[in-house]
N, C-alpha and C positions, 0 to 999 in steps of 0.2 A: 729582309726588311732594312730600310734605311734608319739611321739614328734620328732621334727626335731633335728638333732645332734647338739651338741655344737661345733661350728667350732673353738673356741679358746682353747678347751681342747683336743688337738691332743695327740694321744698316742706316745709311744717311736718310733714306726715305721710309717712313713708317708704313707698314702694311695696313690697308684699310680693313676694318673688322665691322661687318654689318650685323647689328643686333636687333632683336625683336622682343626684348625683355626690358621693362621699364627700370629695373634695378640697375642696369648698366648706366643709366642716365641720372638716376637719383642718388647714387652712392658715389660721392667724390673720391673716396679712397680707392675703390675698385677701378674707376676710370684712370686715376693717377698711376696706379701700378701698371695697368695695361699700357698707358702712354710711355712710361719709362721702359717697359719691356719691348717697345717698338710697334705697338698697335694703335691705330687711329680709329676710335669708336665712331661709327657712322650709321646713318639711317638711309633707308631706301633699298634699291636693288643692287646686288653686287655685280661687278664686272668680271672680266676674264681673269684678272690678277688678284681679285679680292677674296677675302675669307668671310665666313659666317661664324658668329660667336653665340654659344648658348650657355646658360648656367647649368652645367652638369646635365642631369636628367630631370630637371624641374618640370612642373606642369606646362611651362611656356616653351620648353625645349622643342617640342614637335613643330612649332612655327618655324624656328630656324632650320630644323632638319628638312622641312618641306621646301623652304626657299633654296637651301643648299642643293637639294636634289634637282629642283627645276633649273637652277642656274649652273649646275655642275661645279659648285664652289666647295673648297675644302672647309672642314669644320674645326673650330677651336673650342674645346670644352673647358669652361672656367669653373673652378671650385675653390672653396676656402682651403687654406693650407692646414696642416695637422697641428700647428700651434696657431691659434686664431686671435684670441683677445682675452680680456678679463671676464666680461659678461658675454652673453650670447648676442648674436646679431639682432635678434628681435628686441633686445633691450637697448639697442642703439650703438653698440660697440663696433668699430670698424676692424676689418682683418689686418693682421700684420704681414700677411703673405697670401699668395694665390697659387693654386696648381693649374698650370696652363698646359693642356694635353691635346696633341694633334692627332692621336689615334683613337682615343675613347675617353673613358672616365674611370678613375682608379677603382671605383666600387662596382663597376659593371663587369662581371666575370664572363659575359658572353663573348667578349672580344678583348684582345690584349690592349692595354693602354700604354702610354709612354713609360709609366712607372713599371708595369710588368715587363716591358722591353728591357729596361735598365736592369731589373732584378734577374732576368733570364740571360742576358747577353753581356752586360758590362763585366769587365774583369774583376772589378772591386778588390784589387790586390795592392793598391797603392798604400804604402805605409803611412804617409802623411794624412791621406784621406781617412784611413781607419783610426788613426790616433785622434783626429778631429772628431770622429764619430763617438769614440769612447769618452772623450772629454765632454762633449755635448750631453751625452747620456748622464754622466756624473752631475753636470750642472743642472739639468732638468730635475733630477732626483733631489739634489740638495736644496734647490729653490722651490721644490714642490710645484712645478709647472706642468700643465696639461693643455689640452685644446682650449678649454674654458677654465677660468681660474678664480671665480668668485667664491672662494672658500678660505677658511682660516686653517693653516696647517696644524695649529695647536688644538683644534677641536677634536674631541674624543671620537674614536672609531669603535665599532663593536668589539667586545672582548674576544680575543683569539682562544681557540681556533674556530674557523668557520670556512664554509665553501662559498665563494663569491660568484653570484650570478648577475650578469650585467644586462640591465634593461635598455631598451631604445624607444624612440618615439614611434607611434603608430603611423604607418604610411611612409616611413622614411625610404628614400630611393635606394639606399644601400642594402635594405632588406629585399625589396622587390627585385632589384637587379643583381642581387648577390645570392640567388638560388634559395631563398627562404620566404616565409610568409608568417602570418600571425600564429598559426598552429605550431610553428617551429619553436616559439618561445615557451609554450606549454610543454612541448616535448623536452626542451632543454631543462626545464625545472624538474621534470620527472627523472631524467637521467641524473641530475645533480643529487637528488634525494636518494635514488636507488643505489648509485655508485658510492655513496658516502653515508651509509646508515649510521645513525646516532650522532652525526655531526651537524651542527646548526648551519642552515643555509641563510645567507644574507643577500638580499636582492638590492642592487644599487640602481637607484632611479636616475634618469637622464637629467642634465641641468635644465633643459627646456621644460621638462615635466615639473621639476621643482619650482621653476619660475611661473608655472601656470599657463604656459604658452601652448604646449601640445601634450596630449595624453600619452602615457606609456602603455605597455602590455600587461603590467602587473599593478595590482591595487591592494588596498588593505585587506580585501577579501582573500587574497592569496597568502596572507601572513597567518601566523598562528602555529602553535606547536614548535616544530624545529625550523620554521621559516620566519625570517624577520625582514620587513620592508624598510630599508634605510632611506627615509624620505627627507634627508637634509644633506647639505653640501659638505663634503669632507675631502681631504687630500687623497687622491687615488693612490699615491705612493705609500701613504700610511695604511691605506686599506689593503694594499697588496701584501704588506708586511705580515698581517695576521691571517692571511688566506692560505689554506692548505691546497686549494685548487681554484681555478678560474674558468668559468663557463661564459661563452659569448656567442652571439649569432654573427654580427659583423661590426660591433662597436669598435671605435678607435681605442677604447680602454683595453681591448684585447691586445692591440699592438703595443701599448705601453706596458702591459703585464709581462710581455716577453723580456723587456729590459729591466724589470724588477726581479727577474730570475724564474718566472713561471713558464710553463709550456701549456698555454690555455687550450681548453677543449672548445673547438670552433664548429658551429652548426650551420653557418652560412659559407660564403666564398669571398671574404674580404681580401684586399690586396696582400696582406701579410700572411695568408694561409698558403700552404703548399710548398714551403721552402725549408721544411725540416725543423721548424721551430714551434710548430703547433700540432695538436692532435685533431685531425680533421675528420668530421663526421660525413662531410659531403665534399670530397676533394675535387680540385680542378685537374683533369687528367694531364693537361699540357705542362703543368708546373712540376718539373722533376728535379730541379737543381736544389742542392742543400747549401744554405748560407749560414754564416755566423751572425750573431746579433749585431756586431759592428757593421757587417756588410749590408744587412737589411736596413739599418739606420742610415748608413751613408747614402744609399740609393733613395730612400723615401724622404729623408729630411735634409740632405745636403745637395744632391744632384737634381732632384725632381722639382722642388718648389721654387717659386720666385719670391724671395723675401724682400720686405720693404722697411726702410728706416724713416719713420714719420718726422723725426727730429731734424735729420739732415736732408730730408726729401730726396731720397735716392734709393736705388736697389742696393741690397746688401747681402752679406753672408749670414748663415744661420747664427753664428756667434753674436753678431750685432743684434739680430732679432731676439735672441734669448736675453741679452742684456736689457733691451728696451722693454720686453714683456715682463721681465723680472721686476724692473723698476715700477712699471704700471701696476702689476699685481701687488707688490708690497704696499704701494700707496693706497690702493683700494682696501686691502686687508687691514691696514692700520687705521684708516680714516673712515671706515664704513659707518661707524656710529655717530660721527660728527664730534665737535669739540665745543666746550665752554672755556674761554681763555681769560686768565687773570694776569695782571702784572705786565701787560704788553703796552709799551709806549706807542703813541698814535702813529709815528712814522713807520713802525714795523708792521702794522696790521695788514697792509696790502700784501706784503711779501708772505706773511704767515698764512693768509687766505690762499695765496697762490700755491704754497707748499702743501697745505693740509685740508683745503676746503673743497676739493673737486667732488668728493662723494656726498657729503651731507652739510658742508659749510662749517664756518667757525663763527661763533657768537662771542663778542668781546664784552666782558663785564668788568666792573670796578668794585662791585660789592661782593665779598666772599660768601656771605649768607645767601644772597640771591643766586650766585653761581652754583653753590651746593644744591639749592633747591631745583635749579634747572637741570642739573645733571641727573638728579633723581627722577624727575618727571619725564625727561626726554631720552634717557639712556646714553646721552653723549658723555664723552670723557672730559675730565677736567685737565687743563694744561696751564702751566705757569712758567713765566720766564725764570730760569733757574736762579740767576743771581739775586732776584728779589723775592724768591719763594720762601714762605715761612717754614720753620723747622717742623711744624706739625701739619704739613701738607697731607691730606687724606691718603690712605693706602690706595694704590692703583693710579693716582694722579701722575701726570707726566711733567717732567722738567724739560724745558726746551732751551737750547743754546746754539750759538754759531758752530758750524763744522770746522774741519781742519784745512780744507781748501775753501776759503770763504769768498774771496772777491779779488778784484784788482783795485785796491784802495781800502782805507781803514773803516771798520765798523763805527768807530767813534766819529768819523767824518760822514756818517749816514749813507755809506755806499751799500746798496742792497746785497744780501748774502746769496751765494750760489749753493750753499749747503747748510743744513740745520740738523741737529741731533735731537731726538726725543727719547727720554730715559724713564722707564717705569719703575726703577729701583732707587737710583740716586742721581748723580751727575758725575761725569768723568773726572772733574777736577777736585772732587771732594773724597779724599781717601778715608774719611771717618765712617763711611758706609759703603757697602758693595754697590757698584754701579752696573748697569747693563753692559757697558764696555768691558769691565773686568770679567764678566761672565763670558763674553765673546772671546776675549784674549785667552782665557783659560781653556775654552773649547777649541781654540784654533790649532791646538796640537794634533787634532784629528782631521784636519782638512785634507781632502784628496789632492794628489799631485797636480791635477789640472787647475785647481784653485790657487795652489801655491805658485804655479807658473804665471797665472794671471796677475797675482800680486807682484811678482818679480818684474813682469812687463810694465806694470804701472809705476813701480819705483824707478825703472830705467827712464820712462817718459818724463817723470817729474824732474829727474836729474838732468836729462838732456835739455829740457826746456827751461830749467832754472825756476821752477815753480815752488811757491811756498804759500803760507796762509793768506797774506795780503797782497803780494806781488806788486810792490811799489817800485816805481821807476827811480832807482837811486844809483849813485855812482859807486864804483868799487873803492875800497880803502887804498890809500897811497901812502908810501913812506913809513910802513910799519917796521919797527926795529927787528933786526935779525935775531934768530935764536929759536928755542922751543916755545912756540906761541900757544897760549891758552886763551880761547875766547870766553870771556866772562859775560854772561847774558843778563842784562838788567831787566827788571819787570816793573809793572804797575804795582806799587806797594800795598794798595788796598784791594788788589785783585783777589777774588775768592780763592783761587788756587794757592795763593800765598798765605792768606789768612787761615785756610783749612788744612793746607798741606805742608806747612813749615812749623818747626819748633824752635831749635836753638838759633838758626839763621833765618830771619824773616824780613830782611831789608837789603837794599842794594849795597850799602856801605859794608854791612856785616858780611855779605857774600864776597865782596872784594877782599876784605880783611882775612877771611878764612882761606880763600884761594891762595893768597900770598903766603900765609903761614904754612900751608901744605906744600907750596911750590916756590921756595925762596929764590931759586935761580932761573925761573921761567920768565918769559916775556908775556905779561898780562895785557890783553886787549879788551877794553871794556866797551860793550855795545848797549847803549840805553834803549829802552822800549820805544817803538814808533809813537804810541799814544802819548808817552811822556815827552818825547822830543817835540811833538806837535803842541804841547802845552794843554792837552786835554785831560790828563790823568796825573795823579801824584806819584812821586818817586824820583824827581830830578835831584841829581847830586851837584853840589858846587864843584867846579873843576879842581880846585885846590884839594878838596877832600878826596876826590876820586884818584888824583895823582899821587896821593900818599901810598897807594898800593898798585895802581895801574901804570904801565909803561906807555900806553896809548889809549886815547878815547876816540872810538870810531863812531862819531855822531853823523847822522844822515848818510849812512853807508849801506850798501846792499848786503844783507845778512848772509846770502849764499856765497858771495864773493869773500866774505870774512871766513866762512867755513872752509873755503878752498885754501885760504891763506894761513889758517891755523891748524895745529896738530891735534888739539882736543878741545872739549867744551866743558865748562863748569856752569851750573845753573841751579836755581832753586827748583822751579817747576815749569820753566818756559817750554812752549811748544817747539822752540828752536832746538831744544835737546833731542826731541824726536826726529826733527828734520836732519839733525847732525847724524843720528844713527842711520838713517836711510842713505846717507852719503859716506858711510864708512868711518866716521869719526868716533873716537873714544869719548864717552860722556860720563861725567860725574854729577850726581844730583845731591843737593843738600836738603831737599824737601821730599815729597812723595808724589811726583807727577804720575799720570796714568801709565807711562811707559817704564817706570822704575819698578824694581822688584821681580822682574821676570828673567833675570840672568843675563841681560843685554847691556846693563849699565853698572857703573860702580856707585853704590848708594851709601851716602853718609848720613842721610836723614832717617826718620822713623818710618819704616815701610810696614804696611799691614801684613800680619803673619799669614793671611789667607792667600796671598799671592805666591803660590807654590809651583805653578805650572812653569815650564821652560820652553816656550815656543821659539821657533826660528824667527829671524827678522822678517822674512816674507809673511809668516803667519801673523805676526804682530801688525804688519802693515795691512794685511787683509782685514783684520778685525777693526782697525782704526779708520781706514780709508774706504773700505768697501761695505762691510757689514753694519757698522754703527750709524753713519750719517745717511740722510736723505739728500738727494740732489735734484735740482730743478733746472732744466735747460732755459737759459735767459732768452733764447731766440724763439723757440716754439712754445714755451710755457709748459712743456710736458715733463713728467717725472723721467729721470734719465740716469744712466750709470755714470760712475765717476770718470770713465774714460772720455765721455763727451765733454765734461767740464774741463778736463785737462786740455782737450782740443780747443775749446772756446778760449780758455785763458792763454794758450800758446799762440793762437792766431789773432787775439785781440778782438774777436767777433762778439762783442758785448754791447748791449744797449747803453745809451747814455743815462746817467742818473737824472731823475726828474728835476726840472728847474727849481721847484720849490724846496727840494731837499738840498740842492747846491746852495741856495740862499740861506737855509737854516744852518748848513754846515759852516758857512762863513760867520754867521752870527754866533754860533756856539764856540768858535775859536776865540772870538772877542770876549765871550762871557764864560770862558772855561771854568772859573771857580764855581759856577752854578750847574756844572755838567751832570750832576745827579738827577736833574729833571728830565734829561733825554736819554740817559743810558738805560 
């Protein structure tokens, strides 16, 4: 047998693919993936060099098969990839990848598919490939990603222990062409109960059944006694944790159960059966090879599918597909109830809707009583801009703030954000109460190596591209005095992080004075805050006062160039202290910023005693830049991973600020004393 073609290595002229299923024409995402993979979707009769495309073994597939037979044309079978979307296709979500098969279709056991060919003949011994497979498995498990992802990983699963029986939709082609039928499901349930007497059986319904789109094989009538029908969406990975055994006919969840450590009992003939990783009731005789979990994953998830990046509009690798699906799933899971928003300035509302409104929208209110009433009646969550949130914000309400890779330009200049954080406990700059970020930092000590490596790659990219929170085009500092230089970072003096996170030292002059007292022989380089330099926020020092302690004032200078020029950093609570840590500088804090108290800084301020964890720098970066913020691609408008934001900032591929905001920005510079009205 010849090897399957490389779908990503299309030649200069696309192959014509003649189709007889309307879905190829009405689903733009499917057409786009095919186009990028080198196929030109066409109508009519195929010629000698043309192909016929069918959607797997769908009811319309016989049309294409008949035409292919009459015209002696080869067939391309198209199916959804094994990671598809957040919701089902019938709910309108487009796939993030396709399986393009020139031999058959992966669920049809009557003939080998391209996937089976890979599993049977590919060496699958490349160390880099298998390392990628293991890292991707870790990522799917930690992010709770499956083929469909419209569930909350925090939702409770049945109490362990139990035997897990996986249902599928009636009439599904993977059943019919996988050596099974409706009676097989009844047989499977009998086996599960007989082989595990006294253990509760949990039947997991299919997502399309839960959405009311297609019936399953089991119903409430099958429940009772030791059998429970789980008729709500939960994380499959959490479900696998409590299962003592997994039973399936041909569901993809059986495939995922393998990577959760199970050896599922399989009653059909799915692609993942027959390789030594399942207990097969109806084995496929020709499948004799024994594979490891990493080998199975590498073939089925890395080599076989054609993955698509909708943000960059290009084909991609599985790692990019996982990043994008993770971002989309997180957005749906967090936003699915909708929001009632308080304390949001008018200019911010469009961007907040873009970040949080895709699932159920954002309703903006100015009256707290009305907002509370609407959250009660609608089930939506209350969110408030953190800096203006009252101390008695109701439990469960969210505080929202800019993220740590914000934009190319100042927020005070009304430049839209690329990242936002939402915190259901406190907010990162307020050490008087535990924030969600603190919890993430504490938990980051348990991150798998693959996630730590991801954070290390991210830090390298930030450093290589010289990226920071605002990314202003500023010159490097020149003429700094020689010696052991300490960068002293000024801040906005009424900033919440200063008000809430500082005690003895809570102003820029006091910061300079304390730094000089502790370092009498050092060269102190004072860097005012950009908003202060722009005249938008309070905290400006008279030069004469600053020079009583500072050897140089680096006004209007690139902060990263200053980090390169200085040996260490002293700050109250500035984010520049965190950015200095990422670049290997020693950092001393006189307040309690979010990055202090974890063993990575020298802390002279009052640090909360609850900060006991000792994460690595990469783990801290993961919590701060990957886990905590939400990112939105400014080009496609899609939820996205931080890596895409880094790419956009580095390339300058950012939309222009709306003209009305540029006008307002100029006006607010003139009217800076009244800035409380737009902050």
